[in-house]
C-alpha positions in Angstrom: 8.5 5.3 4.5 9.4 8.9 3.7 6.5 11.0 2.5 7.3 14.1 0.5 5.6 17.5 0.8 4.4 17.1 -2.7 2.6 13.9 -1.7 1.0 15.6 1.3 -0.1 18.5 -0.9 -1.5 16.3 -3.5 -3.5 14.3 -0.9 -5.0 17.4 0.7 -5.8 19.2 -2.5 -7.0 16.4 -4.8 -10.5 17.8 -4.9 -9.5 21.3 -5.5 -9.5 22.5 -1.9 -6.8 25.1 -1.1 -4.2 24.3 1.6 -5.4 27.3 3.5 -8.7 25.5 4.3 -7.0 22.8 6.4 -6.3 23.1 10.1 -5.6 20.9 13.1 -7.7 20.1 16.1 -5.9 18.0 18.7 -3.6 16.8 16.0 -6.4 15.7 13.7 -6.4 17.2 10.2 -9.7 19.0 9.6 -11.4 21.3 7.1 -14.8 22.9 6.4 -16.5 21.3 3.4 -18.5 23.2 0.8 -21.7 22.9 2.9 -20.0 24.5 5.9 -19.6 21.2 7.9 -16.6 20.6 10.0 -14.9 17.5 8.6 -12.1 15.4 9.9 -9.7 14.1 7.2 -9.2 10.3 7.4 -5.7 9.3 6.5 -5.3 5.6 6.9 -1.5 5.4 6.1 0.3 6.3 9.4 3.4 7.7 7.6 1.2 10.0 5.4 -0.9 11.1 8.4 2.2 12.0 10.4 3.7 13.8 7.4 0.5 15.7 6.8 0.3 17.0 10.4 4.0 18.0 10.3 3.5 19.7 7.0 0.5 21.7 8.2 2.4 22.8 11.3 5.3 24.0 9.1 2.8 25.6 6.7 1.4 27.6 9.6 -2.1 26.1 9.6 -4.3 27.1 12.5 -4.2 24.6 15.3 -6.5 24.1 18.2 -5.8 21.9 21.2 -9.3 20.4 21.3 -12.7 20.6 19.6 -13.9 22.6 22.6 -11.2 25.2 21.9 -12.1 25.3 18.2 -15.8 25.9 19.0 -15.0 28.5 21.7 -12.7 30.4 19.2 -15.8 31.4 17.2 -14.5 29.8 14.0 -17.3 27.2 14.0 
């Protein structure tokens, strides 16, 4: 199954969140919700999950190798 960038964008921004709010931690798609909580994005479709990670990397999203690295970065 080929997933288009438009499908990835629609999936990430369905609730009005801008793409710039998404980042990767250890290959997991994450964002900070409106309450300031770190949230992992659950993507059950494997093809969509892989396409989303690839898209965010091409988009230049921040990426951290681990949760520890994320918290040590001071972004938390």
